[in-house]
C-alpha positions as CSV (number, residue, x, y, z in Angstrom):
1,M,4.7,-8.1,-25.2
2,H,8.2,-8.6,-26.8
3,R,9.6,-12.1,-26.7
4,S,12.9,-10.8,-25.3
5,L,11.2,-9.1,-22.4
6,L,9.3,-12.2,-21.5
7,L,12.5,-14.3,-21.6
8,L,14.3,-11.8,-19.3
9,A,11.4,-11.8,-16.9
10,L,11.2,-15.6,-16.9
11,S,14.9,-16.0,-16.3
12,A,14.7,-13.6,-13.3
13,A,11.8,-15.6,-11.9
14,L,13.4,-19.0,-12.3
15,A,16.6,-17.8,-10.7
16,C,14.8,-17.0,-7.4
17,S,13.3,-19.4,-4.9
18,C,11.8,-16.7,-2.7
19,K,8.2,-17.6,-3.4
20,A,8.5,-19.9,-0.3
21,H,9.5,-16.8,1.7
22,N,6.0,-15.6,2.5
23,L,7.3,-12.5,4.3
24,D,6.3,-8.9,4.7
25,A,9.9,-7.8,5.5
26,A,13.0,-9.0,3.7
27,G,16.6,-9.2,4.8
28,A,19.1,-7.1,2.9
29,K,22.7,-6.8,1.6
30,P,24.9,-3.8,0.8
31,A,23.6,-1.6,-2.0
32,D,25.0,-1.6,-5.5
33,S,26.8,1.7,-6.1
34,A,25.6,1.7,-9.7
35,A,21.9,1.7,-8.7
36,S,19.6,4.7,-8.9
37,P,19.1,6.8,-5.7
38,I,19.4,4.4,-2.8
39,Q,18.8,5.2,0.9
40,R,21.3,3.1,2.9
41,E,20.9,2.3,6.6
42,T,19.6,5.3,8.5
43,R,19.9,5.4,12.3
44,A,16.4,5.7,13.8
45,V,15.9,8.7,16.1
46,E,13.6,9.2,19.1
47,P,10.2,10.5,18.2
48,V,9.8,14.3,18.3
49,F,6.0,14.2,18.8
50,A,3.6,13.4,21.6
51,I,2.1,9.9,21.3
52,T,-1.4,9.1,22.5
53,E,-2.6,5.5,22.6
54,V,-6.2,5.4,21.6
55,A,-7.2,1.7,21.3
56,S,-5.8,-1.7,20.4
57,F,-6.9,-4.4,18.0
58,A,-6.4,-7.9,16.8
59,E,-4.1,-7.5,13.7
60,P,-5.3,-4.2,12.5
61,W,-4.5,-3.4,8.8
62,A,-6.1,-0.1,7.8
63,L,-8.2,2.9,9.0
64,A,-10.4,5.6,7.5
65,F,-11.9,8.7,9.1
66,L,-15.6,9.3,9.0
67,P,-16.8,12.9,8.5
68,D,-17.7,13.2,12.2
69,G,-14.2,12.2,13.4
70,R,-14.9,8.6,14.2
71,L,-12.7,5.9,12.6
72,L,-13.2,2.7,10.8
73,V,-10.5,0.1,11.4
74,T,-10.1,-3.2,9.6
75,E,-8.8,-6.3,11.4
76,K,-7.0,-8.9,9.2
77,R,-9.0,-11.9,10.3
78,G,-12.2,-10.2,9.0
79,A,-13.7,-7.6,11.3
80,L,-14.6,-4.0,10.8
81,K,-14.5,-1.8,13.9
82,L,-16.0,1.6,14.6
83,V,-13.8,3.7,16.9
84,Q,-15.0,6.7,18.9
85,P,-12.6,9.6,19.4
86,G,-12.1,8.5,23.1
87,G,-11.2,4.9,22.0
88,T,-14.5,3.0,22.5
89,I,-14.8,0.3,19.9
90,G,-18.0,-1.0,18.3
91,D,-18.6,-3.6,15.6
92,I,-19.8,-3.2,12.0
93,S,-21.7,-6.2,10.7
94,G,-22.1,-7.4,7.1
95,V,-18.4,-7.7,6.4
96,P,-17.5,-10.1,3.5
97,K,-16.0,-13.5,4.4
98,V,-12.2,-13.3,4.0
99,V,-9.5,-15.9,3.5
100,Y,-7.0,-15.3,6.3
101,G,-3.4,-16.5,6.4
102,G,0.1,-15.3,5.5
103,Q,-0.3,-11.8,4.1
104,G,-4.0,-12.5,3.3
105,G,-7.1,-11.4,5.0
106,F,-9.1,-8.2,5.4
107,G,-7.3,-5.3,3.9
108,D,-8.0,-1.6,3.2
109,V,-11.0,0.6,3.8
110,A,-11.9,3.8,1.9
111,L,-14.8,6.2,1.8
112,H,-16.5,7.2,-1.4
113,P,-15.7,10.9,-2.1
114,D,-19.4,11.6,-1.7
115,F,-19.8,9.5,1.4
116,A,-21.8,12.1,3.2
117,R,-24.5,11.7,0.7
118,N,-24.4,8.1,-0.4
119,G,-22.8,6.3,2.6
120,L,-20.7,4.1,0.4
121,V,-17.6,2.3,1.9
122,Y,-15.0,0.4,-0.2
123,L,-13.2,-2.6,1.2
124,S,-10.4,-4.8,0.0
125,Y,-9.9,-8.4,1.2
126,V,-8.7,-11.8,0.1
127,E,-11.2,-14.4,-1.3
128,G,-10.6,-18.0,-2.2
129,E,-11.6,-20.6,-4.7
130,N,-10.5,-24.2,-5.1
131,G,-7.3,-23.7,-3.1
132,H,-6.4,-20.5,-4.9
133,S,-6.9,-16.9,-3.7
134,G,-6.8,-13.3,-4.8
135,A,-7.7,-9.8,-3.7
136,A,-11.2,-8.4,-4.2
137,V,-12.7,-5.0,-3.8
138,A,-16.3,-4.5,-2.7
139,R,-18.5,-1.6,-1.9
140,A,-21.4,-1.4,0.5
141,K,-23.6,1.2,2.3
142,L,-22.7,1.9,5.9
143,T,-25.4,2.6,8.3
144,L,-24.4,3.5,11.9
145,D,-26.6,2.8,14.9
146,E,-27.0,4.5,18.3
147,R,-25.1,1.7,20.1
148,G,-21.7,2.6,18.7
149,G,-21.7,0.2,15.9
150,G,-23.4,-0.3,12.5
151,A,-24.0,-2.5,9.5
152,L,-23.0,-2.8,5.8
153,T,-25.7,-3.6,3.4
154,G,-25.9,-4.1,-0.4
155,L,-22.3,-5.5,-0.6
156,Q,-21.2,-5.6,-4.3
157,V,-17.9,-6.9,-5.5
158,I,-16.5,-4.5,-8.2
159,W,-13.0,-5.8,-8.8
160,R,-11.0,-9.0,-8.5
161,Q,-7.4,-10.0,-9.0
162,D,-7.2,-12.2,-12.1
163,P,-6.1,-14.9,-12.1
164,K,-6.3,-16.3,-8.5
165,E,-3.0,-18.0,-7.4
166,S,-1.8,-20.4,-4.8
167,G,0.1,-19.1,-1.8
168,S,-0.7,-16.2,0.5
169,G,1.6,-13.3,-0.4
170,H,1.8,-10.1,-2.3
171,F,-1.9,-9.1,-2.6
172,G,-1.2,-5.4,-2.3
173,H,-4.9,-4.2,-2.4
174,R,-4.5,-0.6,-1.1
175,L,-7.3,1.7,-2.1
176,L,-7.3,5.4,-2.9
177,F,-9.7,7.8,-4.5
178,G,-8.6,10.7,-6.8
179,S,-10.1,14.2,-6.9
180,D,-11.9,13.1,-10.1
181,G,-13.7,10.3,-8.2
182,K,-11.7,7.5,-9.8
183,L,-10.7,4.5,-7.7
184,W,-7.1,3.4,-7.6
185,I,-6.1,-0.1,-6.5
186,S,-2.6,-1.5,-6.0
187,S,-2.4,-5.1,-7.1
188,G,0.6,-7.3,-6.1
189,E,2.1,-10.0,-8.4
190,R,1.3,-12.7,-5.9
191,Q,5.0,-13.8,-5.7
192,E,4.6,-15.1,-9.3
193,F,7.1,-12.6,-10.8
194,T,6.2,-12.6,-14.5
195,P,2.6,-11.6,-14.2
196,A,3.9,-8.1,-13.4
197,Q,5.0,-7.8,-17.1
198,D,1.9,-9.5,-18.6
199,L,-0.7,-7.1,-19.9
200,S,-3.3,-9.9,-20.0
201,V,-3.6,-10.1,-16.2
202,N,-4.0,-7.5,-13.5
203,L,-1.4,-8.8,-11.1
204,G,1.7,-6.6,-10.4
205,K,-0.2,-3.5,-11.6
206,I,-1.7,-0.2,-10.5
207,I,-5.4,-0.2,-11.4
208,R,-7.7,2.7,-12.2
209,L,-11.5,2.3,-12.2
210,N,-14.7,4.3,-12.0
211,D,-16.4,4.2,-8.6
212,D,-18.7,1.4,-9.8
213,G,-15.9,-0.8,-11.0
214,S,-16.3,0.1,-14.7
215,V,-13.3,1.1,-16.8
216,P,-12.6,4.8,-17.6
217,A,-12.4,5.4,-21.3
218,D,-9.0,7.3,-21.0
219,N,-7.1,4.4,-19.3
220,P,-3.9,3.6,-21.3
221,W,-5.2,0.2,-22.7
222,A,-8.9,0.8,-22.4
223,D,-9.5,-0.2,-26.1
224,R,-8.1,-3.7,-25.5
225,G,-11.0,-4.6,-23.1
226,G,-11.0,-7.3,-20.4
227,V,-8.7,-6.9,-17.4
228,T,-6.1,-5.1,-19.6
229,A,-8.4,-2.1,-19.8
230,Q,-8.2,-1.7,-16.0
231,L,-4.4,-1.1,-16.0
232,W,-2.7,2.2,-15.4
233,T,0.9,1.0,-14.9
234,L,2.8,-2.4,-14.8
235,G,6.0,-3.9,-13.4
236,H,5.2,-3.7,-9.7
237,R,6.1,-6.3,-7.1
238,N,4.0,-5.7,-3.9
239,P,2.7,-2.2,-3.9
240,L,1.4,-1.3,-0.4
241,G,0.8,2.4,-0.4
242,L,-0.7,5.1,-2.7
243,A,-0.8,8.8,-2.1
244,W,-1.4,12.1,-3.9
245,D,0.9,15.1,-3.7
246,A,-0.1,18.8,-3.9
247,K,0.5,18.8,-7.7
248,G,-2.0,16.0,-8.1
249,Q,0.7,13.4,-8.8
250,L,0.3,9.8,-7.7
251,W,3.1,8.3,-5.6
252,E,3.4,4.6,-4.7
253,I,5.5,2.6,-2.2
254,E,6.3,-1.1,-2.7
255,M,8.4,-3.9,-1.2
256,G,11.5,-5.0,-3.1
257,P,13.0,-8.5,-2.9
258,Q,16.2,-8.8,-0.9
259,G,16.8,-5.0,-0.8
260,G,15.3,-2.5,-3.3
261,D,12.2,-1.2,-1.6
262,E,10.9,1.5,-3.9
263,L,9.2,4.9,-3.8
264,N,7.8,5.6,-7.3
265,L,6.1,8.5,-9.0
266,I,3.3,6.9,-11.0
267,R,3.0,7.9,-14.7
268,R,0.3,6.8,-17.1
269,G,1.1,3.6,-19.0
270,K,4.7,3.3,-17.6
271,N,6.5,0.1,-16.9
272,Y,8.4,0.0,-13.5
273,G,10.4,-3.0,-14.4
274,W,9.7,-5.9,-11.9
275,P,10.9,-8.7,-12.2
276,V,13.3,-7.7,-15.0
277,V,15.1,-5.0,-13.0
278,S,15.3,-4.1,-9.3
279,N,17.7,-2.4,-6.9
280,G,17.6,-5.5,-4.8
281,D,18.5,-9.2,-5.5
282,N,16.7,-12.5,-5.2
283,Y,16.5,-14.4,-1.9
284,D,18.9,-17.0,-3.2
285,N,21.4,-14.2,-3.8
286,T,21.3,-14.4,-7.5
287,P,21.5,-10.8,-8.9
288,I,18.8,-8.8,-10.7
289,P,19.9,-6.2,-13.2
290,R,19.7,-2.7,-11.7
291,H,17.3,0.0,-13.0
292,D,20.2,2.1,-14.3
293,T,21.2,-0.7,-16.7
294,Q,17.9,-0.8,-18.5
295,P,16.6,2.8,-18.9
296,Q,13.4,1.7,-20.8
297,Y,11.9,1.0,-17.3
298,E,10.9,3.7,-14.9
299,K,13.4,4.1,-12.0
300,P,12.2,4.6,-8.4
301,K,12.6,8.1,-7.1
302,L,14.1,6.5,-4.0
303,S,15.0,2.9,-3.0
304,W,16.2,1.4,0.2
305,N,19.0,-1.1,0.9
306,P,18.7,-2.4,3.6
307,V,15.0,-2.5,3.3
308,I,12.5,-0.7,5.5
309,A,9.6,-3.0,4.5
310,P,7.1,-0.2,3.7
311,A,3.4,-0.9,4.5
312,D,1.6,2.4,3.7
313,L,2.2,5.9,2.5
314,I,0.8,9.4,2.8
315,I,1.9,12.8,1.7
316,Y,1.5,15.1,4.7
317,T,-0.6,18.3,4.2
318,G,-1.4,19.4,7.7
319,D,-0.4,22.2,10.0
320,V,0.4,20.3,13.2
321,F,3.9,19.5,11.8
322,P,4.6,22.4,9.5
323,D,8.2,21.1,8.7
324,W,6.6,18.0,7.3
325,K,4.4,19.6,4.7
326,G,4.8,17.9,1.3
327,N,6.9,15.1,2.9
328,A,6.1,11.5,2.3
329,L,5.4,9.6,5.6
330,I,5.9,5.8,5.3
331,A,4.9,3.1,7.7
332,G,7.8,0.7,8.3
333,L,7.4,-2.9,9.2
334,K,11.0,-4.4,9.4
335,S,12.3,-0.9,10.3
336,Q,9.7,-0.5,13.1
337,A,9.7,3.2,12.2
338,L,7.8,6.1,10.7
339,V,10.0,7.1,7.8
340,R,9.9,10.7,6.6
341,V,11.0,11.5,3.0
342,A,11.4,15.0,1.6
343,I,10.3,15.6,-2.1
344,D,11.6,18.7,-3.8
345,A,10.1,20.7,-6.6
346,N,11.7,18.5,-9.2
347,D,10.3,15.3,-7.6
348,N,13.6,14.2,-6.2
349,A,13.2,12.3,-3.0
350,R,15.5,11.7,0.0
351,E,14.9,10.3,3.4
352,V,15.3,13.0,6.1
353,A,14.2,11.2,9.3
354,R,13.4,7.8,10.7
355,Y,11.4,7.8,13.9
356,D,11.9,4.7,16.1
357,M,8.4,3.5,17.1
358,G,9.6,0.2,18.7
359,H,6.9,-1.8,16.8
360,R,6.2,-2.8,13.2
361,I,4.0,-0.1,11.7
362,R,1.2,-1.2,9.4
363,E,-0.7,2.0,8.6
364,V,-0.2,5.8,8.5
365,A,-2.9,8.3,8.1
366,Q,-3.5,12.0,8.5
367,G,-6.3,13.0,10.8
368,P,-8.9,15.8,10.1
369,N,-6.9,18.3,12.3
370,G,-3.5,17.4,10.9
371,D,-2.4,14.9,13.5
372,V,-0.7,11.7,12.2
373,W,-2.3,8.4,13.1
374,L,-0.5,5.0,13.1
375,L,-1.6,1.4,13.4
376,E,0.9,-1.1,14.8
377,D,1.0,-4.5,13.1
378,G,0.0,-7.8,14.7
379,D,-2.2,-9.0,17.7
380,G,-2.6,-6.2,20.2
381,G,-1.6,-3.6,17.6
382,R,-2.3,-0.1,18.9
383,L,-3.9,2.9,17.3
384,L,-1.6,5.8,18.0
385,R,-2.2,9.5,17.5
386,L,0.9,11.6,17.0
387,G,0.5,15.3,18.0
388,Q,2.6,18.3,18.7
389,A,5.1,17.7,21.5
390,Q,4.7,20.1,24.5
391,S,7.5,22.6,24.8
392,P,9.4,22.3,28.1
393,R,8.6,25.1,30.5
């Protein structure tokens, strides 16, 4: 790490007092005209789809579809639910103990690519130790019962944020498998700023692992060993969504500070600049240099000012909404919207629609038949299925 880079990052961190702002959604100020592509305020429109309420939960955070069409839903306080297509909810036992508070708690859920054979489920959550906390990822075997529930057995932790930090923000901990069976994890910088630029820790990074938690030999820094070997990219703030496009490219969405939410195309070994550059500013209104001023860092393909507070991301591939194919769909918290972004053949991105959902949206997923599913944030958050609107007769 160059000394000048560390000094720049440290000055940006010291200038900001926003660690005390343990928020999912930030305020915003007018965008800097010199910044890279920025989506300014977009007027939300009424939904153009039929909405079916399926069930409701206590602070739901993530969902995953089982091969038979049933769903697993995580609740932030530390529960895993099994949801039947009709909305009946059962309990899954054997969930790890979680540290709940702020942005912390039970997080993501993902199925092993060979789940039909091995029954393995992957979970992310927050664990604590001596007043400090960090995200962890574990895997366990899921066995369902005839009563509409099931159990996890053989729970094994395969990854941890290192080091653990005080506070309860910016865990990230989204999970995604690739077509090659590798596990990708988004790791937030825990509102500590400079760890995002420090290759000796795994905070503020995108992580790539084998399915058992070991390190692939072709990771960018695999030869360095330790947590450095886990890293794929650096310079991230609070990455909360990962998705593959049709070309096999990885996209990531992350929350900026006061402005500057980002949609990034993830490239092996690249540095995305936080906290040295951003298209937003610190919460105390001190400016941060824009991406365009320091081209050695990867620029976002799209950024937002005012923010949308993105919470999750998919690239749509279904047939229910043919006009959406290849578009990024983003769950918006502060924006209380489903945000749709078109991505062209040259990987340029622009927002094309923002559907007003009237609630903070925590999760977006594509169902087996191409419907889009959403989870609302907070107590009483609903599971919603978005389907084709009926044409008027």
